[in-house]
C-alpha positions in Angstrom: 102.0 197.5 108.9 103.0 194.8 106.4 106.7 195.0 106.8 105.9 195.2 110.6 104.1 192.0 110.1 106.7 190.0 108.1 109.4 191.0 110.5 107.6 189.7 113.5 106.9 186.5 111.3 110.8 186.0 110.8 111.5 186.9 114.2 108.9 183.9 115.0 110.5 181.9 112.7 113.7 182.3 114.0 112.7 181.6 117.7 111.3 178.6 116.6 114.8 177.5 115.0 116.1 178.2 118.6 113.4 176.3 120.5 114.1 174.5 122.7 114.8 171.0 122.9 116.9 170.8 119.7 119.0 173.6 120.6 119.8 172.4 124.1 120.5 169.0 123.1 123.1 170.8 120.7 124.5 173.0 123.1 124.7 169.7 125.5 126.6 167.9 122.8 128.9 170.9 122.5 129.6 171.2 126.4 130.6 167.1 126.2 133.0 168.0 123.5 135.0 171.2 125.1 134.8 169.1 128.4 136.4 166.0 126.9 139.4 168.5 125.7 139.7 170.1 129.2 139.5 167.2 131.2 142.0 165.3 129.1 144.4 168.2 129.5 147.4 167.3 131.9 147.8 170.5 134.2 151.2 169.9 135.3 152.7 169.1 132.3 150.8 171.6 130.0 152.6 175.1 129.9 150.9 178.2 128.4 151.3 177.0 124.8 149.8 173.7 125.8 146.8 175.2 127.1 146.4 177.7 124.2 146.7 174.5 121.8 143.8 172.7 123.7 141.8 175.9 123.7 142.1 176.2 120.1 141.7 172.5 119.6 138.2 172.7 121.5 136.9 175.9 120.0 137.9 174.5 116.5 136.0 171.4 117.2 132.7 173.3 118.2 133.1 175.4 115.1 133.0 172.3 113.1 130.3 171.0 115.3 128.5 174.3 114.4 128.8 174.2 110.7 127.8 170.6 110.5 124.6 171.3 112.9 123.8 174.6 110.6 124.3 172.4 107.4 121.7 170.0 108.5 119.1 172.5 109.2 119.7 173.8 105.7 119.4 170.1 104.5 116.3 169.6 106.4 114.7 173.0 105.1 115.5 172.1 101.4 114.1 168.4 101.9 110.9 169.8 103.3 110.3 172.5 100.6 111.1 169.5 98.0 108.6 167.4 99.7 106.0 169.9 99.6 106.3 170.8 95.8 106.3 166.8 95.1 102.8 166.9 97.0 101.5 169.9 95.3 102.7 169.2 91.8 101.0 165.2 92.6 97.7 166.8 93.6 97.5 169.3 90.6 98.3 166.1 88.1 96.2 163.3 89.6 92.4 164.1 89.7 91.6 161.0 91.7 89.9 162.4 95.1 90.9 159.0 96.8 94.5 159.2 95.9 94.8 162.8 96.6 93.4 161.8 100.3 95.8 159.4 100.9 98.8 161.3 99.5 97.9 164.0 101.6 97.8 161.7 104.6 101.0 160.4 104.0 102.5 163.6 104.2 101.1 164.5 107.7 102.1 163.1 111.1 99.6 160.0 111.9 98.4 161.5 115.3 97.2 164.3 113.2 95.3 162.5 110.4 93.9 159.9 113.1 91.4 162.5 113.9 90.7 163.9 110.3 87.8 162.7 108.6 87.8 162.4 104.7 85.9 165.6 104.4 88.6 167.0 106.6 91.1 165.8 104.1 89.2 166.9 101.2 89.1 170.5 102.7 93.0 170.3 102.7 92.9 169.1 99.3 90.7 171.8 98.1 93.0 174.6 99.5 96.2 173.1 98.2 94.5 172.6 94.6 93.5 176.4 94.7 97.1 177.4 94.9 99.1 177.8 91.5 101.0 174.9 90.4 104.7 175.9 91.0 107.5 174.9 88.6 111.1 175.0 89.3 113.4 173.6 92.1 113.3 173.9 95.9 115.6 176.7 96.9 117.0 177.8 100.3 115.7 181.2 101.0 117.5 184.2 102.7 115.9 183.6 105.8 117.0 179.9 106.0 120.2 181.0 105.7 120.0 183.4 108.5 118.4 180.5 110.4 121.3 178.5 109.8 123.3 181.2 111.0 121.6 181.3 113.9 121.7 177.5 114.8 125.8 177.9 114.1 125.8 180.7 116.8 123.5 178.9 119.2 125.8 175.7 119.1 129.1 177.6 119.2 128.1 180.5 121.8 127.0 177.9 124.3 130.0 176.4 124.8 132.4 179.2 124.3 132.3 180.3 128.3 133.8 177.0 129.2 137.0 177.8 127.4 137.1 181.7 128.3 138.9 181.1 131.7 142.0 179.6 129.9 142.1 182.7 127.9 141.9 185.1 131.1 143.5 183.6 134.2 147.3 182.5 133.8 147.4 179.5 136.4 146.1 176.6 134.3 144.8 174.6 137.4 142.7 177.6 138.3 141.3 178.1 135.0 140.5 174.1 134.8 138.8 174.4 138.1 136.8 177.4 137.0 136.2 176.1 133.6 134.8 173.0 134.9 132.5 174.7 137.3 131.0 176.7 134.5 130.9 173.5 132.4 128.8 171.9 135.2 126.9 174.8 135.8 125.7 175.0 132.1 125.0 171.5 132.3 122.6 171.9 134.9 121.0 174.6 133.3 120.4 172.6 129.9 118.9 170.1 132.1 116.9 172.5 134.0 115.6 174.1 130.7 114.8 170.5 129.2 112.8 169.6 132.4 110.9 173.2 132.7 109.9 172.5 128.7 108.9 168.8 129.5 107.0 169.9 132.6 109.0 167.3 134.6 111.1 168.3 137.8 113.4 170.7 136.4 115.9 170.6 139.3 116.1 166.9 139.1 116.5 167.1 135.3 119.2 169.3 135.9 120.9 167.2 138.5 120.9 164.1 136.5 121.7 165.8 133.0 125.2 167.4 134.7 125.8 163.9 136.3 125.3 162.0 133.0 127.6 164.5 131.2 130.4 164.3 133.8 130.3 160.3 133.7 130.2 160.5 129.8 133.2 162.7 129.7 134.8 160.6 132.2 134.6 157.4 130.1 135.8 159.3 127.0 138.8 160.4 128.9 139.4 157.0 130.4 139.2 155.5 127.1 141.8 157.9 125.5 139.0 160.2 123.4 
């Protein structure tokens, strides 16, 4: 039972890493990167070798983006754990209740603090003080490394379908059209997902996100990016 509970907790944690706005945004950025590569390619002047070079460049760029995003996630986990340890140590080493309440309030979102009374903060302080003081330095846990891998895969796999047509369709012009169609569909779905999560007109949000992506790519290509 305990093992099942731990597994469910890890699954929920993993789901929270892949939820929803950050991952939609990262996938959207990755699509823009791939579209910049594909739309910059001249179909007439590029043979098979040129197409493969473009595909490898686009995928390599997204691998780098996924690694960077995973690293930023691990850095956030490390920083948060370091702040939590500092907070716990500060409470153990400072007996002043007023200063302790202020320390706790500074570590919490202002919206939550605004609805908490001094008694609420004292209750949090008492519970934190009941925990044993932790020695040592903050560390990145095995589950957080797994979360970092999930972040990388979410970024990379969300953009991989755009490059797939160039690997299986011999005609570069047809591959380009299919790839652009997949990219537009994915941009729309990203916007639709964003709108659904925000409870704001998913179809319209999908349309505008796809349109904004196309305009952004067009500007990038025009400027030589």
